[in-house]
VOMAR-892927 format. One record per atom (N, C-alpha, C): x, y, z; residue in three letters. Coordinates in steps of 0.2 Angstrom, whole numbers, padded with zeros to 4 digits, always signed. Example, Ala and Ser with C-alpha at 12.3 -4.5 7.8 and 13.67 -1.06 7.14 Angstrom:
REM residues 2
+0066-0028+0039ALA
+0062-0022+0039ALA
+0066-0016+0039ALA
+0064-0011+0035SER
+0068-0005+0036SER
+0064+0000+0039SER
//
This chain:
REM residues 348
+0148-0199-0200MET
+0144-0193-0201MET
+0139-0193-0194MET
+0138-0186-0193LEU
+0134-0184-0186LEU
+0127-0180-0189LEU
+0122-0183-0186PHE
+0117-0181-0187PHE
+0113-0178-0180PHE
+0110-0169-0182ALA
+0108-0168-0175ALA
+0103-0165-0175ALA
+0098-0162-0172ASP
+0094-0158-0171ASP
+0086-0161-0177ASP
+0085-0158-0182SER
+0079-0159-0184SER
+0082-0163-0192SER
+0088-0166-0191ALA
+0092-0168-0200ALA
+0088-0175-0200ALA
+0087-0176-0207ASP
+0085-0182-0209ASP
+0088-0184-0214ASP
+0088-0191-0214GLY
+0094-0195-0223GLY
+0087-0194-0226GLY
+0080-0194-0225ASP
+0076-0193-0233ASP
+0076-0200-0235ASP
+0076-0199-0242MET
+0077-0208-0246MET
+0086-0208-0246MET
+0092-0205-0243ALA
+0097-0210-0244ALA
+0098-0214-0242ALA
+0104-0218-0248ARG
+0109-0225-0248ARG
+0112-0225-0242ARG
+0112-0224-0239PHE
+0119-0227-0234PHE
+0123-0232-0233PHE
+0130-0232-0236ILE
+0132-0236-0235ILE
+0138-0236-0230ILE
+0139-0238-0225THR
+0146-0236-0221THR
+0151-0243-0219THR
+0156-0242-0221ASN
+0161-0246-0220ASN
+0166-0247-0215ASN
+0167-0252-0214ALA
+0169-0256-0207ALA
+0175-0251-0207ALA
+0174-0247-0198GLY
+0177-0243-0194GLY
+0173-0237-0198GLY
+0167-0236-0200GLY
+0164-0230-0202GLY
+0157-0229-0196GLY
+0156-0222-0195THR
+0151-0220-0191THR
+0145-0216-0194THR
+0137-0218-0194VAL
+0132-0215-0195VAL
+0130-0213-0187VAL
+0130-0207-0185ASP
+0126-0206-0178ASP
+0119-0203-0180ASP
+0115-0205-0177PHE
+0107-0200-0177PHE
+0107-0200-0172PHE
+0111-0201-0166SER
+0108-0199-0158SER
+0107-0194-0157SER
+0111-0187-0160GLY
+0109-0181-0157GLY
+0102-0178-0161GLY
+0098-0181-0166VAL
+0094-0181-0166VAL
+0086-0179-0161VAL
+0084-0174-0161THR
+0080-0171-0157THR
+0072-0173-0161THR
+0072-0175-0164SER
+0064-0175-0165SER
+0060-0183-0164SER
+0066-0186-0163GLY
+0061-0194-0160GLY
+0062-0198-0166GLY
+0063-0195-0174ALA
+0061-0201-0175ALA
+0066-0199-0183ALA
+0070-0204-0188VAL
+0074-0203-0194VAL
+0072-0206-0198VAL
+0074-0202-0204ASN
+0071-0207-0209ASN
+0076-0206-0216ASN
+0080-0215-0220THR
+0083-0216-0222THR
+0080-0219-0230THR
+0083-0220-0233GLY
+0081-0223-0239GLY
+0083-0230-0237GLY
+0089-0231-0235SER
+0091-0240-0233SER
+0097-0239-0230SER
+0099-0244-0227ILE
+0106-0243-0223ILE
+0112-0249-0226ILE
+0118-0251-0225GLU
+0121-0256-0226GLU
+0129-0255-0227GLU
+0131-0261-0224GLY
+0137-0262-0222GLY
+0141-0263-0218GLY
+0148-0264-0216ALA
+0152-0264-0211ALA
+0152-0261-0205ALA
+0151-0255-0205GLY
+0152-0248-0201GLY
+0146-0250-0195GLY
+0145-0244-0192THR
+0142-0243-0186THR
+0137-0237-0186THR
+0127-0240-0185TYR
+0123-0234-0185TYR
+0121-0234-0177TYR
+0122-0230-0175SER
+0121-0226-0168SER
+0116-0222-0168SER
+0110-0225-0166LEU
+0103-0223-0165LEU
+0101-0220-0159LEU
+0105-0219-0155GLY
+0103-0216-0148GLY
+0096-0218-0144GLY
+0091-0211-0142SER
+0084-0214-0142SER
+0078-0213-0147SER
+0081-0214-0154ASN
+0078-0210-0160ASN
+0074-0218-0163ASN
+0069-0216-0168SER
+0067-0220-0169SER
+0071-0221-0179SER
+0075-0227-0180LEU
+0076-0225-0187LEU
+0071-0227-0193LEU
+0068-0227-0196THR
+0065-0229-0203THR
+0069-0230-0209THR
+0071-0236-0211VAL
+0075-0240-0216VAL
+0071-0243-0222VAL
+0073-0243-0228GLY
+0068-0247-0233GLY
+0064-0243-0240GLY
+0064-0237-0238GLY
+0060-0233-0240GLY
+0060-0233-0248GLY
+0067-0235-0248ASN
+0069-0234-0256ASN
+0068-0242-0261ASN
+0067-0246-0256ASP
+0066-0253-0258ASP
+0070-0256-0261ASP
+0077-0255-0259LEU
+0081-0260-0261LEU
+0083-0264-0256LEU
+0086-0272-0257SER
+0090-0277-0253SER
+0096-0274-0251SER
+0096-0273-0245THR
+0103-0271-0241THR
+0106-0277-0235THR
+0113-0278-0234THR
+0114-0281-0227THR
+0117-0276-0223THR
+0116-0276-0218VAL
+0122-0273-0211VAL
+0125-0279-0208VAL
+0131-0277-0209SER
+0133-0282-0208SER
+0140-0282-0200SER
+0139-0275-0199GLY
+0141-0268-0194GLY
+0137-0270-0187GLY
+0136-0266-0184LEU
+0134-0265-0177LEU
+0127-0258-0177LEU
+0122-0261-0175ILE
+0116-0256-0173ILE
+0117-0254-0168ILE
+0116-0249-0164GLU
+0119-0249-0157GLU
+0114-0243-0154GLU
+0112-0241-0149ASP
+0108-0235-0147ASP
+0110-0233-0140ASP
+0117-0236-0137GLY
+0122-0234-0132GLY
+0117-0233-0126GLY
+0111-0239-0124GLY
+0106-0241-0120GLY
+0100-0236-0120GLY
+0100-0229-0124LEU
+0093-0227-0125LEU
+0088-0230-0126LEU
+0087-0234-0129GLY
+0081-0237-0131GLY
+0079-0236-0139GLY
+0083-0235-0143GLY
+0083-0235-0149GLY
+0080-0241-0153GLY
+0075-0239-0159SER
+0071-0242-0163SER
+0073-0244-0170SER
+0071-0248-0172LEU
+0071-0249-0180LEU
+0063-0250-0184LEU
+0064-0247-0188PHE
+0056-0246-0192PHE
+0059-0248-0199PHE
+0056-0255-0203LYS
+0058-0257-0206LYS
+0054-0256-0213LYS
+0052-0252-0219THR
+0046-0253-0222THR
+0049-0255-0231THR
+0047-0253-0234GLY
+0047-0255-0243GLY
+0049-0262-0242GLY
+0048-0263-0250THR
+0047-0271-0252THR
+0055-0273-0253THR
+0059-0271-0252GLY
+0065-0275-0251GLY
+0068-0278-0244GLY
+0071-0283-0246THR
+0075-0287-0240THR
+0081-0284-0236THR
+0080-0281-0231LEU
+0085-0281-0223LEU
+0088-0286-0222LEU
+0093-0285-0222THR
+0097-0294-0218THR
+0102-0291-0213THR
+0102-0292-0207LEU
+0106-0290-0202LEU
+0110-0296-0201LEU
+0116-0295-0201SER
+0121-0301-0199SER
+0125-0300-0195SER
+0125-0293-0193GLY
+0130-0292-0184GLY
+0127-0295-0180GLY
+0130-0293-0172ALA
+0129-0292-0167ALA
+0123-0287-0164ALA
+0120-0286-0165ASN
+0118-0279-0164ASN
+0115-0278-0156ASN
+0115-0272-0153THR
+0112-0269-0147THR
+0109-0266-0145THR
+0105-0262-0152TYR
+0099-0258-0148TYR
+0094-0262-0145TYR
+0091-0256-0141SER
+0086-0261-0136SER
+0077-0257-0137SER
+0077-0255-0143GLY
+0068-0253-0141GLY
+0064-0257-0145GLY
+0060-0256-0152PHE
+0058-0261-0155PHE
+0060-0262-0162PHE
+0059-0267-0165THR
+0060-0268-0171THR
+0054-0269-0175THR
+0050-0264-0178THR
+0044-0265-0181THR
+0046-0267-0191THR
+0043-0271-0192VAL
+0042-0276-0200VAL
+0036-0274-0203VAL
+0038-0270-0207ALA
+0030-0266-0209ALA
+0031-0266-0216ALA
+0034-0270-0219ASP
+0035-0273-0226ASP
+0040-0275-0228ASP
+0042-0280-0234GLY
+0047-0283-0237GLY
+0048-0289-0234GLY
+0053-0288-0229THR
+0057-0295-0226THR
+0063-0293-0223THR
+0063-0293-0216LEU
+0068-0296-0211LEU
+0071-0301-0212LEU
+0077-0302-0211SER
+0080-0309-0214SER
+0087-0307-0208SER
+0087-0314-0205LEU
+0090-0314-0198LEU
+0094-0318-0197LEU
+0102-0315-0201ALA
+0107-0320-0202ALA
+0112-0322-0194ALA
+0112-0319-0189ASN
+0113-0319-0182ASN
+0109-0319-0176ASN
+0111-0323-0171SER
+0107-0324-0167SER
+0104-0318-0163SER
+0110-0313-0164ALA
+0111-0308-0159ALA
+0106-0303-0163ALA
+0104-0302-0169ALA
+0101-0298-0174ALA
+0099-0292-0171ALA
+0095-0295-0168LEU
+0088-0288-0165LEU
+0090-0287-0159LEU
+0098-0288-0157GLY
+0100-0284-0149GLY
+0094-0287-0143GLY
+0091-0283-0140THR
+0088-0285-0136THR
+0079-0283-0136THR
+0078-0280-0144SER
+0072-0277-0145SER
+0065-0282-0144SER
+0061-0278-0144THR
+0055-0283-0145THR
+0052-0282-0153THR
+0049-0287-0156VAL
+0048-0286-0165VAL
+0041-0287-0164VAL
+0040-0281-0166ILE
+0032-0281-0170ILE
+0031-0282-0178ILE
+0028-0286-0179ASN
+0028-0288-0186ASN
+0020-0287-0189ASN
+0018-0280-0192THR
+0013-0279-0197THR
+0008-0284-0202THR
+0012-0287-0202GLY
+0010-0294-0210GLY
+0015-0293-0215GLY
+0021-0294-0213SER
+0028-0294-0217SER
+0031-0302-0216SER
+0037-0303-0221VAL
+0043-0308-0220VAL
+0047-0310-0215VAL
+0049-0313-0211ILE
+0054-0315-0205ILE
+0056-0320-0208ILE
+0064-0319-0211ASP
+0067-0325-0214ASP
+0074-0326-0208ASP
+0074-0334-0207TYR
+0078-0335-0203TYR
+0083-0339-0207TYR
+0090-0337-0204ALA
+0097-0338-0208ALA
+0098-0345-0204ALA
+0101-0353-0208HIS
+0102-0356-0205HIS
+0106-0356-0198HIS
+0104-0361-0192GLY
+0109-0360-0186GLY
+0106-0354-0182GLY
+0102-0348-0184VAL
+0102-0347-0177VAL
+0096-0347-0173VAL
+0098-0343-0167ASP
+0092-0346-0162ASP
+0089-0339-0160ASP
+0082-0336-0161ILE
+0082-0330-0159ILE
+0078-0329-0153ILE
+0079-0326-0148ALA
+0077-0327-0139ALA
+0073-0320-0139ALA
+0071-0316-0146ASN
+0068-0311-0146ASN
+0060-0313-0144ASN
+0058-0307-0142THR
+0051-0309-0141THR
+0046-0307-0149THR
+0041-0309-0151ILE
+0038-0306-0158ILE
+0031-0305-0156ILE
+0029-0300-0159VAL
+0022-0300-0159VAL
+0018-0298-0163VAL
+0014-0302-0164PHE
+0010-0299-0173PHE
+0005-0295-0173PHE
+0007-0288-0175GLY
+0002-0281-0176GLY
-0004-0282-0179GLY
-0004-0286-0186SER
-0009-0286-0192SER
-0008-0295-0193SER
-0013-0295-0198VAL
-0014-0300-0203VAL
-0010-0300-0206VAL
-0006-0308-0210GLY
-0002-0310-0215GLY
+0005-0311-0214GLY
+0007-0311-0205THR
+0015-0315-0205THR
+0017-0319-0206THR
+0024-0319-0210GLN
+0027-0326-0213GLN
+0034-0327-0209GLN
+0035-0333-0208PHE
+0040-0335-0205PHE
+0043-0340-0210PHE
+0050-0337-0212GLN
+0052-0341-0217GLN
+0061-0343-0215GLN
+0058-0351-0217VAL
+0067-0356-0216VAL
+0066-0358-0224VAL
+0072-0356-0227LEU
+0072-0358-0234LEU
+0077-0368-0233LEU
+0078-0370-0241THR
+0078-0375-0241THR
+0087-0377-0237THR
+0086-0382-0234GLY
+0092-0385-0230GLY
+0093-0380-0224GLY
+0091-0377-0222ALA
+0091-0373-0215ALA
+0087-0376-0213ALA
+0090-0374-0204THR
+0085-0375-0199THR
+0087-0370-0194THR
+0082-0367-0192ALA
+0083-0361-0188ALA
+0078-0362-0178ALA
+0078-0359-0176THR
+0075-0359-0169THR
+0072-0350-0169THR
+0065-0352-0166GLN
+0063-0348-0163GLN
+0062-0348-0154GLN
+0067-0346-0150SER
+0066-0349-0144SER
+0063-0344-0140SER
+0061-0335-0142GLY
+0059-0332-0139GLY
+0052-0332-0139GLY
+0047-0330-0136PRO
+0039-0330-0137PRO
+0037-0327-0140PRO
+0029-0330-0145ILE
+0027-0327-0150ILE
+0020-0324-0147ILE
+0018-0319-0147LEU
+0013-0316-0144LEU
+0009-0311-0150LEU
+0002-0307-0150GLU
-0001-0306-0152GLU
-0004-0299-0148GLU
-0005-0294-0152ASP
-0010-0290-0151ASP
-0015-0289-0149ASP
-0019-0292-0152ALA
-0027-0295-0152ALA
-0029-0300-0155ALA
-0034-0304-0152PRO
-0034-0311-0153PRO
-0035-0312-0161PRO
-0034-0319-0163GLY
-0036-0320-0169GLY
-0029-0319-0176GLY
-0023-0316-0172ARG
-0015-0313-0178ARG
-0015-0321-0182ARG
-0016-0323-0188PRO
-0014-0329-0191PRO
-0004-0327-0193PRO
-0004-0334-0192LEU
+0004-0334-0194LEU
+0003-0339-0202LEU
+0010-0339-0204GLU
+0010-0344-0210GLU
+0018-0346-0210GLU
+0021-0352-0209LYS
+0027-0356-0208LYS
+0029-0356-0219LYS
+0034-0352-0221ILE
+0035-0354-0227ILE
+0042-0357-0228ILE
+0045-0359-0233GLY
+0049-0361-0234GLY
+0051-0369-0233GLY
+0058-0369-0235ASP
+0055-0379-0236ASP
+0060-0380-0231ASP
+0062-0379-0225GLY
+0067-0378-0219GLY
+0062-0379-0214GLY
+0067-0380-0209VAL
+0064-0382-0200VAL
+0064-0376-0197VAL
+0060-0376-0194LEU
+0057-0370-0191LEU
+0059-0374-0183LEU
+0060-0373-0177ILE
+0061-0376-0171ILE
+0055-0367-0165ILE
+0052-0369-0164VAL
+0048-0368-0159VAL
+0047-0369-0153VAL
+0045-0363-0146ALA
+0047-0364-0143ALA
+0043-0362-0138ALA
+0038-0357-0139SER
+0033-0353-0135SER
+0027-0351-0140SER
+0021-0352-0142PHE
+0019-0350-0148PHE
+0011-0349-0144PHE
+0009-0343-0143GLN
+0003-0339-0140GLN
-0001-0337-0144GLN
-0003-0338-0148ASN
-0006-0335-0154ASN
-0013-0338-0155ASN
-0018-0334-0154SER
-0024-0336-0155SER
-0028-0338-0159SER
-0025-0334-0167GLY
-0026-0334-0177GLY
-0023-0341-0178GLY
-0025-0343-0183ALA
-0024-0350-0187ALA
-0017-0350-0187ALA
-0012-0354-0189THR
-0007-0356-0189THR
-0006-0360-0193THR
-0003-0359-0201THR
-0001-0363-0206THR
+0003-0365-0208THR
+0007-0371-0208ILE
+0012-0372-0211ILE
+0011-0376-0217ILE
+0012-0370-0222SER
+0013-0371-0230SER
+0017-0375-0233SER
+0024-0374-0229GLU
+0030-0378-0233GLU
+0035-0378-0229GLU
+0041-0385-0227GLY
+0044-0386-0222GLY
+0040-0390-0217GLY
+0045-0388-0210THR
+0044-0391-0204THR
+0042-0386-0199THR
+0037-0390-0197TRP
+0035-0385-0188TRP
+0038-0388-0183TRP
+0043-0387-0182GLN
+0045-0393-0176GLN
+0044-0388-0169GLN
+0041-0393-0163ALA
+0042-0392-0156ALA
+0048-0391-0154ALA
+0051-0386-0149GLY
+0058-0386-0146GLY
+0058-0391-0140GLY
+0049-0387-0136GLN
+0049-0390-0128GLN
+0041-0393-0128GLN
+0040-0394-0124ALA
+0031-0396-0122ALA
+0028-0391-0123ALA
+0022-0391-0128ALA
+0016-0384-0126ALA
+0020-0380-0131ALA
+0024-0381-0135ALA
+0028-0375-0140ALA
+0023-0373-0144ALA
+0016-0379-0146PHE
+0013-0373-0150PHE
+0007-0370-0145PHE
+0007-0367-0149SER
+0001-0362-0144SER
-0010-0368-0146SER
-0009-0368-0141ALA
-0012-0375-0140ALA
-0024-0369-0141ALA
-0025-0362-0144ASN
-0028-0360-0145ASN
-0028-0358-0153ASN
-0024-0361-0157SER
-0023-0358-0163SER
-0026-0366-0165SER
-0028-0365-0171ALA
-0031-0370-0177ALA
-0025-0371-0181ALA
-0024-0379-0181HIS
-0016-0378-0186HIS
-0018-0382-0193HIS
-0016-0380-0198THR
-0016-0383-0205THR
-0010-0386-0205THR
-0008-0391-0208VAL
-0001-0392-0212VAL
-0004-0398-0219VAL
-0003-0391-0223GLU
-0003-0393-0230GLU
+0000-0398-0232GLU
-0002-0403-0239ALA
+0002-0407-0243ALA
+0008-0404-0241ALA
+0014-0410-0242GLY
+0021-0408-0243GLY
+0023-0408-0236GLY
+0020-0402-0231ALA
+0021-0399-0224ALA
+0023-0402-0219ALA
+0026-0403-0214MET
+0027-0406-0208MET
+0026-0405-0203MET
+0022-0408-0198LEU
+0021-0403-0189LEU
+0023-0410-0185LEU
+0031-0407-0181ASP
+0034-0412-0178ASP
+0035-0413-0171ASP
+0033-0416-0167LEU
+0033-0415-0160LEU
+0038-0416-0157LEU
+0042-0419-0159ASN
+0051-0419-0158ASN
+0053-0423-0151ASN
+0047-0426-0149GLY
+0047-0429-0141GLY
+0044-0425-0137GLY
+0040-0420-0140PHE
+0037-0417-0131PHE
+0029-0415-0133PHE
+0026-0419-0129ASP
+0017-0418-0128ASP
+0017-0410-0131ASP
+0010-0410-0137GLN
+0008-0404-0139GLN
+0001-0405-0137GLN
-0001-0400-0138ASN
-0011-0398-0138ASN
-0011-0392-0141ASN
-0016-0393-0149ILE
-0019-0386-0154ILE
-0024-0387-0151ILE
-0028-0383-0154ASP
-0036-0382-0155ASP
-0039-0387-0158ASP
-0036-0386-0165SER
-0039-0390-0171SER
-0035-0392-0176SER
-0036-0397-0179LEU
-0031-0400-0184LEU
-0034-0399-0192LEU
-0030-0397-0198PHE
-0033-0398-0204PHE
-0027-0397-0209PHE
-0029-0399-0214GLY
-0024-0401-0218GLY
-0022-0407-0223GLY
-0017-0408-0226ALA
-0016-0415-0231ALA
-0010-0416-0230ALA
-0006-0414-0225GLY
+0001-0414-0222GLY
+0003-0421-0219GLY
+0010-0421-0214THR
+0013-0423-0209THR
+0011-0422-0204THR
+0011-0425-0199VAL
+0011-0426-0192VAL
+0016-0432-0189VAL
+0022-0429-0184THR
+0026-0434-0184THR
+0030-0432-0177THR
+0034-0438-0174ASN
+0039-0438-0171ASN
+0043-0441-0169ASN
+0048-0436-0173ASN
+0053-0436-0174ASN
+0058-0436-0168ASN
+0057-0436-0161GLY
+0061-0434-0156GLY
+0064-0441-0153GLY
+0066-0439-0147ALA
+0070-0443-0143ALA
+0066-0447-0138ALA
+0058-0446-0138ALA
+0053-0449-0133ALA
+0047-0449-0136ALA
+0045-0454-0134ASP
+0038-0454-0135ASP
+0035-0447-0136ASP
+0027-0446-0139ALA
+0023-0441-0137ALA
+0018-0440-0138ALA
+0011-0436-0134VAL
+0007-0436-0135VAL
+0004-0429-0138VAL
+0000-0430-0144PHE
-0003-0426-0148PHE
-0010-0423-0146PHE
-0012-0419-0143ALA
-0019-0419-0138ALA
-0021-0413-0144ALA
-0028-0416-0149ILE
-0031-0410-0152ILE
-0038-0408-0149ILE
-0039-0401-0147GLY
-0045-0398-0142GLY
-0046-0393-0139GLY
-0039-0393-0136ASN
-0037-0390-0130ASN
-0042-0389-0125ASN
-0040-0396-0124PHE
-0042-0400-0118PHE
-0050-0399-0116PHE
-0056-0400-0121GLY
-0062-0398-0121GLY
-0062-0389-0124GLY
-0057-0387-0124ALA
-0060-0378-0126ALA
-0062-0377-0130ALA
-0060-0381-0135SER
-0060-0380-0144SER
-0067-0382-0146SER
-0069-0377-0146VAL
-0076-0378-0153VAL
-0075-0379-0160VAL
-0071-0382-0162THR
-0069-0380-0170THR
-0071-0388-0171THR
-0075-0391-0173PRO
-0071-0399-0177PRO
-0065-0397-0182PRO
-0062-0404-0182SER
-0056-0403-0186SER
-0056-0409-0192SER
-0054-0408-0197VAL
-0054-0413-0203VAL
-0046-0413-0206VAL
-0045-0417-0206PHE
-0038-0421-0208PHE
-0035-0426-0212PHE
-0034-0426-0219SER
-0033-0429-0223SER
-0026-0433-0225SER
-0021-0430-0220GLY
-0016-0432-0221GLY
-0014-0437-0218GLY
-0006-0437-0214VAL
-0004-0444-0212VAL
-0001-0442-0203VAL
-0005-0445-0198ILE
-0002-0446-0193ILE
+0004-0453-0192ILE
+0010-0452-0189GLU
+0012-0456-0189GLU
+0018-0456-0184GLU
+0021-0462-0185ASP
+0027-0462-0178ASP
+0033-0457-0179ASP
+0037-0457-0176GLY
+0045-0455-0179GLY
+0048-0461-0179GLY
+0054-0459-0183ALA
+0059-0466-0185ALA
+0059-0472-0178ALA
+0060-0470-0171THR
+0060-0472-0167THR
+0057-0472-0161THR
+0054-0465-0159ASN
+0047-0466-0154ASN
+0040-0465-0157ASN
+0035-0467-0155ASN
+0029-0465-0154ASN
+0026-0460-0155ASN
+0019-0460-0156LEU
+0015-0454-0157LEU
+0008-0458-0154LEU
+0003-0454-0148SER
-0002-0455-0147SER
-0005-0450-0148SER
-0012-0450-0148LEU
-0017-0447-0151LEU
-0021-0446-0145LEU
-0023-0439-0144THR
-0031-0438-0139THR
-0033-0433-0140THR
-0039-0433-0141VAL
-0046-0431-0144VAL
-0049-0428-0140VAL
-0050-0422-0139ASP
-0055-0419-0135ASP
-0060-0412-0137ASP
-0061-0413-0144THR
-0063-0408-0149THR
-0070-0410-0150THR
-0075-0405-0154PRO
-0081-0407-0155PRO
-0084-0413-0160PRO
-0078-0412-0163SER
-0078-0418-0170SER
-0073-0420-0173SER
-0068-0425-0172LEU
-0061-0426-0178LEU
-0063-0431-0184LEU
-0062-0427-0189ILE
-0063-0431-0197ILE
-0056-0432-0199ILE
-0054-0441-0198LEU
-0047-0443-0201LEU
-0047-0448-0208LEU
-0046-0444-0213THR
-0047-0447-0219THR
-0041-0450-0223THR
-0037-0449-0220GLY
-0029-0455-0223GLY
-0026-0457-0220GLY
-0023-0464-0223THR
-0021-0469-0218THR
-0017-0467-0213THR
-0017-0468-0207ASN
-0014-0468-0201ASN
-0010-0471-0199ASN
-0004-0470-0198THR
+0001-0479-0194THR
+0004-0475-0187THR
+0000-0469-0184TYR
+0004-0472-0177TYR
+0002-0477-0175TYR
+0006-0478-0169THR
+0004-0483-0163THR
+0004-0483-0157THR
+0002-0475-0153GLY
+0005-0475-0148GLY
-0004-0475-0144GLY
-0009-0478-0149GLY
-0014-0478-0145GLY
-0017-0473-0147GLY
-0025-0472-0144THR
-0029-0466-0146THR
-0034-0465-0139THR
-0035-0459-0138LEU
-0036-0457-0132LEU
-0044-0453-0132LEU
-0051-0454-0131ILE
-0057-0452-0133ILE
-0058-0449-0128ILE
-0057-0442-0128CYS
-0060-0438-0121CYS
-0067-0436-0120CYS
-0072-0436-0126ASP
-0080-0433-0128ASP
-0082-0440-0130ASP
-0086-0444-0128CYS
-0090-0450-0130CYS
-0094-0449-0136CYS
-0093-0440-0137ALA
-0097-0440-0144ALA
-0093-0439-0150ALA
-0087-0438-0147THR
-0081-0438-0152THR
-0079-0445-0157THR
-0081-0444-0162ARG
-0078-0454-0166ARG
-0074-0449-0173ARG
-0070-0454-0177SER
-0066-0452-0184SER
-0068-0456-0187SER
-0072-0455-0192SER
-0072-0458-0199SER
-0064-0464-0202SER
-0061-0462-0198ALA
-0052-0467-0200ALA
-0054-0474-0194ALA
-0059-0471-0189MET
-0058-0476-0185MET
-0066-0480-0182MET
-0068-0487-0183ALA
-0073-0490-0183ALA
-0076-0488-0179ALA
-0082-0486-0176ALA
-0084-0485-0169ALA
-0085-0490-0166ALA
-0083-0489-0159PRO
-0083-0496-0154PRO
-0092-0496-0152PRO
-0089-0501-0150PRO
-0095-0501-0143PRO
-0097-0497-0138PRO
-0103-0495-0135ALA
-0105-0490-0130ALA
-0099-0492-0125ALA
-0096-0487-0121PRO
-0092-0489-0116PRO
-0094-0490-0110PRO
-0093-0498-0107SER
-0095-0498-0101SER
-0093-0498-0093SER
-0095-0495-0088SER
-0096-0492-0084SER
-0093-0500-0080SER
-0095-0505-0083ALA
-0092-0513-0080ALA
-0084-0515-0081ALA
-0082-0512-0085THR
-0076-0514-0087THR
-0071-0508-0085THR
-0072-0502-0084SER
-0069-0496-0081SER
-0066-0498-0074SER
-0059-0495-0076ARG
-0055-0496-0070ARG
-0051-0488-0067ARG
-0049-0486-0060GLN
-0046-0483-0059GLN
-0041-0478-0064GLN
-0041-0473-0064CYS
-0037-0470-0069CYS
-0031-0468-0067CYS
-0029-0467-0057GLY
-0024-0463-0055GLY
-0025-0456-0055GLY
-0021-0451-0050PRO
-0020-0446-0050PRO
-0022-0442-0057PRO
-0025-0436-0057GLY
-0023-0432-0064GLY
-0022-0428-0063GLY
-0017-0424-0067ARG
-0016-0421-0069ARG
-0015-0414-0065ARG
-0010-0410-0062ARG
-0011-0405-0060ARG
-0014-0405-0053ARG
-0014-0409-0050GLY
-0018-0409-0045GLY
-0026-0413-0046GLY
-0028-0412-0050GLN
-0035-0412-0051GLN
-0037-0422-0049GLN
-0043-0423-0048ARG
-0045-0428-0042ARG
-0044-0433-0050ARG
-0044-0440-0044ALA
-0044-0445-0051ALA
-0050-0446-0052ALA
-0050-0449-0059ARG
-0056-0451-0064ARG
-0057-0458-0065ARG
-0060-0461-0068ARG
-0061-0468-0071ARG
-0061-0469-0078ARG
-0055-0472-0080TRP
-0055-0474-0089TRP
-0061-0479-0091TRP
-0064-0478-0093LEU
-0071-0481-0098LEU
-0068-0485-0103LEU
-0068-0493-0104LEU
-0064-0496-0108LEU
-0069-0497-0113LEU
-0066-0495-0119HIS
-0071-0499-0124HIS
-0072-0505-0126HIS
-0076-0511-0124PRO
-0074-0519-0126PRO
-0072-0519-0133PRO
-0067-0521-0136GLY
-0066-0523-0143GLY
-0061-0519-0145GLY
-0059-0513-0142ARG
-0057-0508-0143ARG
-0051-0505-0138ARG
-0044-0511-0139ALA
-0043-0510-0133ALA
-0037-0503-0133ALA
-0040-0500-0138ASP
-0034-0494-0141ASP
-0036-0488-0140ASP
-0045-0487-0138LEU
-0048-0484-0136LEU
-0050-0481-0129LEU
-0048-0475-0124ARG
-0050-0473-0117ARG
-0054-0468-0116ARG
-0056-0467-0114GLU
-0063-0461-0111GLU
-0060-0462-0102GLU
-0058-0455-0101CYS
-0058-0454-0095CYS
-0062-0447-0093CYS
-0068-0447-0092ASP
-0073-0444-0090ASP
-0071-0436-0091ASP
-0070-0435-0099GLY
-0068-0429-0102GLY
-0064-0427-0100GLY
-0059-0429-0097ILE
-0052-0427-0096ILE
-0046-0429-0100ILE
-0042-0426-0101CYS
-0039-0426-0109CYS
-0031-0428-0105CYS
-0028-0435-0104ARG
-0024-0439-0101ARG
-0018-0443-0106ARG
-0013-0443-0103ARG
-0010-0448-0106ARG
-0014-0457-0105ARG
-0013-0460-0110ARG
-0016-0467-0110ARG
-0014-0472-0104ARG
-0015-0472-0098PRO
-0013-0477-0096PRO
-0012-0484-0098PRO
-0006-0489-0097ASP
-0004-0495-0097ASP
-0010-0500-0096ASP
-0012-0504-0102ALA
-0019-0509-0100ALA
-0018-0514-0097ALA
//
């Protein structure tokens, strides 16, 4: 089926079987509407933007969406779920304006950039999505269902400061590069680091009861911490969990959940936030570094004031910073301060 000139699919339901093709590349208006698309056939966009989902049906495209290298785009609307299970090759934008876009193939999005304007992106088990995702509104949700583990290896950006994100579903989402400044809420399942600095240092993180934030053996730095869930380190190496964005945070933290080691490796806590109140029974053993003398936790007895007489050299700072002095708290060998600079606690 070939569309040309100003032709439009309006609210039609397109079912294209294997071997069949719906070709929109001849449309000259730059945009084509359809009610929905599905099937194992091919949809050719050309340079056009194809809007799908207006009939609110839930459909699956297991075939190919391609654009011949002309920058075609996909615009998802409607309350239904569009599942992309084929290896697509279109290269423009994928806009998720409403409903759910389910990714059942690591190449489901082609080479497109995703714009999410407050909808759900669902990850099937085993997919690794390398595409860039941009938050264009509030209300974005990433979903991984029970028993599934998926990876978002592409960067997460926002088109304006303060765009929030919520992780839903009881599965595991492994993330590599989140750069949002809005709140990150892990409501269900596990939010797991795929590399160092995977979590956004500019984002307030809330881990709800029953949910988990997993360092996975990689050092992480966040703005602030809230909730009643679990923070752990289930990776292959010890890891540092830094709260306060290296002193840039202005947000006090209150966390009633549990901070714990992983099964085989330790978690250590670094605090450089206006205040951190821990009310849970924490079991981590990697030590606690206080980077601001004013910062204290209700879960730790206040130590004696630091004494310069018991200080010793820190060693070289990170990223070429000059060496500082560790201030040791008498009677509390697990607490260290280093002139307001957050670094891994040295061996005592």
